[in-house]
N, C-alpha and C positions, 0 to 999 in steps of 0.2 A: 512547683513553679514553671512556665514553659517560656521561651524567650519574649515570645511579644508582651509577657505583663513584666517586665525589668523596667526599671526606671532608669531613664536617662540623664548625664552618659554614663556605659559604663565597658567595662572590659569582659571579653568573654570569652574564656578559655575553652576550647574544646576537647573534650577526653580523649575522643576516637582520634584526632587529628594526632596528639602528643603522643597515644600510642604506635599510629603508624609511624611515626618519625623514629621512636624508641628501637620499634622492630628494627628499623636498617641499620641505625647504629650498634644494635646489639650483635646482627650478621656479621655485620666489619669487626668486631671482637672475635666474635668466634672464630673465624677464619683466619686472621692475622695474629691473635694473640694480642694484640693492643692492648692497652688500656686506654677508656674514654673517661671524660671529667665534664662535669656541668661547668661552663663558663658564666657564673651569677650575675657577671657584668649586664648580662644580655636577656635574662630569663631570672628572676629570684621568689617564684610565688613558690612557696616553700607547703603550699596546701598538695601539692602535688609532687611535692620529692620522694614522698614514700615509693609512689607510681617509677619516678625516674629512677629510683635508687633498684630496682627490681630488674634495671637493665643496663645502668652505668658502673661506674666504678668508684662515684663518688664526685666531689665539690673542688673548684678552683676557686680563690679570695683576691681582689685588687685591694685589699684592706682589712684590718680588723675586724670590724664587723661583719663583712661577708664571709669571714674566716669562723666567727661564732654563730652566724647563720645554718652553716653547711655542718658546721661538727655539731649542733643543738638540732638539725632537724632532717637528714639524712644521716648520718654515722659511721659511712663509710670511710674512702681515703679521703686526705684533704689537703691541697698546697693552694700555695699563697705566693703572688709576684706584685712589688711594687716598684714604683721606679726609686722611691726613697722610704725609709722608717723609722718611727720615731722612738728612739732609742729605751723610753720607758713602755713601750709596747709590745717590745720582742719576748718579755718572760712568755706572758699570755698568747701571743702567738705558737712560740716554740711549743705550748703548751696541747694549743690545737692541731698545727698543723705536721704533717708527717713530712714535707717537702717545701724549702723553703729557697724560693729564686730570688737573688739580688741582681740588681743593674748594673753594679759597675765595681770595677775591682779594690776601690775603695771601701765598697759593703762587703766585700769577702774579707780583706783584711778585719776593719773592725768587728767584726759578727761571727769571724768562724770560728772563734775557740765557745763559743756560747753554743752553737748550733749543735757541733759536736760532741759536747758538755750534754746535752741533750737528749742525745743520742738518733737528731733529726738528719734528714737527708738533704745536702746544701747543692743550688747548682747555681749556674748564671747567663743570665739573660745574652746573646749575643745577636750582633746586628749583622747580616751578610751583605749589606751594600747591595741588595738585589731587590729592585722595585718593580713589581708584575703590576702596577697600577697606574690608572689614565686618569689626571683631571679630578683628583679625590685626596689630597696631600693631608686633609684634614686626618684621614683614616689610615695616611698609610706609614708604618711604622720605620721604613726605608728611605723619605723623604729626606731630602739633605737638612744635615743641621738636627737632626732627630735627637730628642734625647732620651729615646728606647733601646739598650741594648748597648753592648760593648762591640766596637769595629777589631776585627784583629790586627792593625795597628797598635790601638791602646790594650786587649791583651795582651801582646807580646810584650809590649814595654813595661806595664805596670805589673801584670802578673808574673810572681815568683813561682819558681820549683815548688815550693811548698804549700804557694798557694792552690797552683794546679790539682795537687796533689790531694786539697781540700776537697776536690769537687766533686760530686757524685755524679751529677749528669750536667748540660748546654740545653736552652731553652734558647727556643726564637718563634716571634709571632709576626709575620710580615703579609699576613694576607688578609683581607674582607668581603667576605660573599664571594668568594670565588672558586675556581674548580680546580679540579687537581693537575690539569699541566702545568698550571703556574706553580702549586707546590714542587711536582718534579725539578721545575725551573729552578726554584728557591733552594732544593736539597741538592743539586748542582754547586750552585753558588756556598753551600755551607760546607758541602765534601772539599770543595775546595780550597777552601780556607781553616775550616778548622779539622780537616780529618785526621789529621795527625795528633788530635786531642782528643775525637772520638774515640779508639781504641784506646782509651784509659779510663773512658766514663763506664759507668753502669745503667744510664737512661738518655734517652734524648726526648725532648719535649715538644711536639710540631707546634703549640700552643694552638689558637683558634683561626675564624675565618673560613674555614672549610663548610662549602654549602652543599655537606653531604645529603642531605634528604630533598635538595631541590629537584625537581625533574628532568633527566638530561645530564645530572651529574656523574662523570666519568668514575666508578666506585672503581671498576675493575684496576684505574692507574693507583687509583689511591690504593689498592691490596698490594700493588705491586710494591709503591715506593716506601711502606712499610716493612713488608719482605727485605726488600734491599738494605736497608738499615738495620733489620737486625742479624740477619745472615752477614752481612758486613763487618758490622762494629761488636757483634755479640750485646748488644742495647736491648734493653727494655724500651720503647716505643708509649708516649703519652699522645693522648690528643684533647684539646679544649675545648670541643664546640658548644656556643651557646646559641645563636639561632639556630640552628640546623636543629636544636632539640625543640623547637614549638614554631618553626619555620612554617604558614599558611596553617595554624592552628589556633588561631584566634581574631575576634574582631573587635573594633570599638562602633558601637552602637551610639547615635546622638540624633536629637531631634529639631527638625528648623524651628523658631523662636520665631523669628522675622524678615519678612523679605522686602531689601531697599533697593532703589535703582538710581544711577550715577553713569550711565553711559552705556550700563549692562545691569541685569538684574543679577542683587547680591543676595545669599542665604545665610544670614547668622543664626548657628547653629549653637545648641549648650556645651559643645565640645570644643576648644581652642588648640590650634598647631604650637602656640607659644608653650600651653601648660600640659596638655594631654599627649603631641608628638612633636616632642621638639626637634626631631630629625628631619622633619619639613621643611623647616627653617638651616639649620645647620647643615643639609648636606648641599642643598640642599633638593628635594624630590618631591614629588605629584603622586601620595597614596593612592592606591586600587581602591575603588567604590564600587560595590557590589552595584549591576545592572548598572550601571553608568558608562557614557562615553568620554571620548575624548575629543572638545569641539575642532581641535588643529589638524587630528586626523582625520577626522568627518569630513571637513572641509576639504583636506586633499584628498578624497575620497579613498580614507583608509575604512577598517573597519570598526574604530572606535572604541576598541576593547582598554577599559582602563585598569590594563590589571599589571603593570612591569614596575618591579622595583627600582631604587636608584641605580645599583647596579645591571640593569636589565636581568636580570631573573625572572621566576615566573614568581608570581603572589597572585594564584588565583585560589580562594577560598571556596569551599564546597556549603557551607549552610548558608541557608537562606534571610531572606529580608524579612524582619518583624512585620505584623500584620500590621494596617493604616499603612506602610511605606507606599510613598508614590512608585508607579509601576514608569520605571526608566526604562522599557526595553530588554534585547537581548544584541549580543553583536550580531553587525549585520544587518538591523534593522533601524529604519530614519529614527534620529532623534532630534527633532528640531528646538526642541526647547533647551537653552543653554544659560548654568547659573555659576559663579564665580561663590566659592563655597568657602565661608570665613568664620573666626572664632566671635563671640562679645568683647572680648578684652579692648582695653583703649590703645592697644599698639596697632599703630596701620597697619601694619606688614604684617598682622596675623592674618595669615590667608592657606587655605590648606590648598585650594586650586581651582581651575576652570571645567566644568563637568556637564555633559548634555545628558536630555532626558526625552523619554519617549513621549511623558505628559506634564504638564506643569507643578511646578512643587506649589506645596501652600502648607501654611507655617502645623506644625504638629505631626508633618510627616517624619518619620524615623529612617533614618540611614545607615550603610554599615559599612564603614571601612573597613578594608581588610587585611590579613598581617600585620595585624596588630598587638600580636602578644610580645612581641620580640623590641628592646629598646626602645620600650613606652612606661609601661609600670614603673620602671629603676628609673623614669628620668623624669616623671609628672615634678610640675613643680604649682602652688597657689599665688601666683601672681595675681595682681586685682582681687585678689580673697574667692578666686576660682574654686570650685569644689574639685574634688578629685574624683575620677570614676569609680563606680564599685567595682569590685573586683568578682565576676561570677565562674562559675565551673558550669560549664555544660557537660553533662554525663551522658554516654553512650545511648542511655533509652532515651533523650533529648529533654531530661529535667532538668531544670537550673539549682544549682545550690548557692546561694549570696554568702561569698567568702567574708568578703569585707566592705564594709562599708564607709564612708569618710563622713564627717560633717563640720559645721563651729569649729568645735573643738580642738580635732586637727590640723586646721587653719591656725589656729589661736597658741596653740600651744608651741607651734614653731617660731615665736617672735617673742 
């Protein structure tokens, strides 16, 4: 089956795009000796875990179910961090995961004996109180009053010498879609506050948010940061990227179902921002759409390229729009037809964004939202009884494998 034959809506993950990203991550591993884990919270398409496992060291989980998924489907190293754990789940977590990272001194005290008896490695997430983000507090673990990680003040107030000696490593996660200069700044804060404790540790985990596979990312600086920590403290270094694994490696293909007009033309799609790409509303941001422009940029004389992600990174995809799609032109060409693209749910704010096209849209046209492999499939929902998009793997020869389809029984089973 080819992509133009797929039923919409569907997520299409390109094997070629994944492999490209994984080659970059593997090169970082080989050059520095660090270990890189897939953060499943961003991308959990386990059909491609065997491929990912050829390049990375394992998975990291945010809870029991992700831990089970990584254990069953990849079979390498498995780490877990959660802001809190259910006592009754800890025995199974200890069976599945080699590294258990806690969020607070209280959790260390509560579980340290259990972890050590199981022969597992224990870490504590720290908060270096070094925010490198602007305007995105929802994704900033170092924002004021953050519940994520232990500050130096609380570390020194609440961790006894026995508690500290029980730790094997420290974990921090402060970034979101950021470059290595922000990592370098964060590391400086980590060293200033926790450096005297790092000498006692076996490992340090840099967490996620590293946009390593984005064009223009400073990989050389990342390597220097890794080597510095390894050489200065004699620790093993872990990274937990999620987006970097599947960045620009997938699309959401959708179809125009209806076009209405109320002050402007509005195209109603069979895909929903609220149900299928909730970050569009949460962040919020306007997702890139293949061959479409930004009316605001075009009216201001810009090139109209609709390819910037919420934090300013490149989100250009490489696959082509399916047959039957409206020709919306290419960057630099006039696109006089403007539409607001919206979902079919009852939520008035189920709006994806405003786009401009070279030709008028019509019912049945297929549109392709770019960079849709990450934080989409893992966050979908069935509000209003919306059908979940099929999950498809596009192989390097262009053929498509339908990995998962969803129907009424999937909707009903949740309720």
